[in-house]
N, C-alpha and C positions, 0 to 999 in steps of 0.2 A: 115538842112532840118527838118521841124517840122512834127511831127507825128500827124495826125488828129485822134481824138478819136471818136469812134462810139457814136451816141446819146445814152444817158443814163439818163432817167428822174430822177433818184435818185442822179445824180451829180448836185451839187449846181448851177453851171453856165451853165448847159445844155440848149440850146435854145428850146429843146422840151418842157420844162416846160412852156414857154410862150404860145406855141401853145395849150398845154393841158389846160391852164387857159382860153384861148379864147373859146375853144369848150365846156368846162364844166362850164363856168360861167352861172348864172341863165338865163340871156337873150340869151346867145349863144346857150344853149341847146334848149330853147323854140323857137327861130328863126329857127334853123336848123330843128327842128321837124316839125314846120309848113310848111317849104319849102319842106319837104319830100312829102307832099300831092300834092302840085302844085305850080305854080308861083304866086306871090302876088305883088300887088302895095303897096306902103308904107302905105297908110291909111288902106288898108285891113289887112295888116300884123299887124299894131298897134292894130286894133280891135281884131284880132285873139289871139295875145299874151297879155292877160289881165294884166293890171297894169304897162306896160312899158311906160315910158315917150317918147315924141317925140325925145328929145335929146339922151336918152339912146339907142333908137332903131336906130337912125342915126349912132351913134358911134359904136354900135354892128355890123351893116351892113357894115360899112367902114372897121372895123377890119376883119370881115369874108371875105370880098371881097379882102382885101390886102393879106390875108393868102391863097387865092385861093379856098375858099369854096363856095363863092357866086358870081354869075354873075349879074351885074347891066346892064340892057338894057334900055337906054334912047332913046325913039323914038322922032324924030324931028317933032312933031305935036303940034297943039295949041288946048286945053291946053296941056302942057308937060305931057308925060306919061312915067313912069319909072317902069319897071317890074324887080323883083328879082327872080332868080332861083338858084338852086344848081348846081354846077359843078360836074363832076364825083367824084372828091376828096371830095367835100362837101356832096354828097350822102353817100359816105363811112363813113365819120365822123358822119353824122346825124343818120345813122342806128346804129352806136355804142352807141351814147349818148341817143338815143331814147329808146334803149333796157334798159338802166339803169333807165331812167325816168319812163318807164312802170313798171319796177321791183319795184321801190319805191312806186308806186301806189298800186301794188298788196300786198306789204309787210308792208304797213302803219300800219295796226292793230298790227302786231308783234312789230314794233318799238314803238308804243304807249304803248303797254304792258310792254316792256322793260323799257321805261322811267318811267312809274308808279312804277314799282318794284324798280328801282334805287332811285327814289325820296323818296319812303317809307322807304327804308333802310337808306338813309341819314338823314331823319327826326328822326328816332329811335335813330340813333347814336348821334344826337345833342340834344336830349331832356333829356338825363341823365347826 
């Protein structure tokens, strides 16, 4: 009888690491955050998430759909219409990562200051 271990993101082979990677990837965070506002069609979402390629957006949406975060609603009309919305699980994940994203916006000046201090120290250490 095998004993199942509880998920532990610090364990090397824990499947939770893959889920964490999906929701915290650059495009995963931005897609989840956009969908917190409302549902989007693919082209609208691509315009909202600046810089994402069509291929990366499609891949990100498929991954988030497979993980249960995004619902894809394909309507049988001509031309085809597909809407993307968050599931309840997706809303929960989106709120978590969006809080972190907003925090990075608020604290960007402090990070830039820290980088400048670090870079200045490293320059002094290498000049002598």
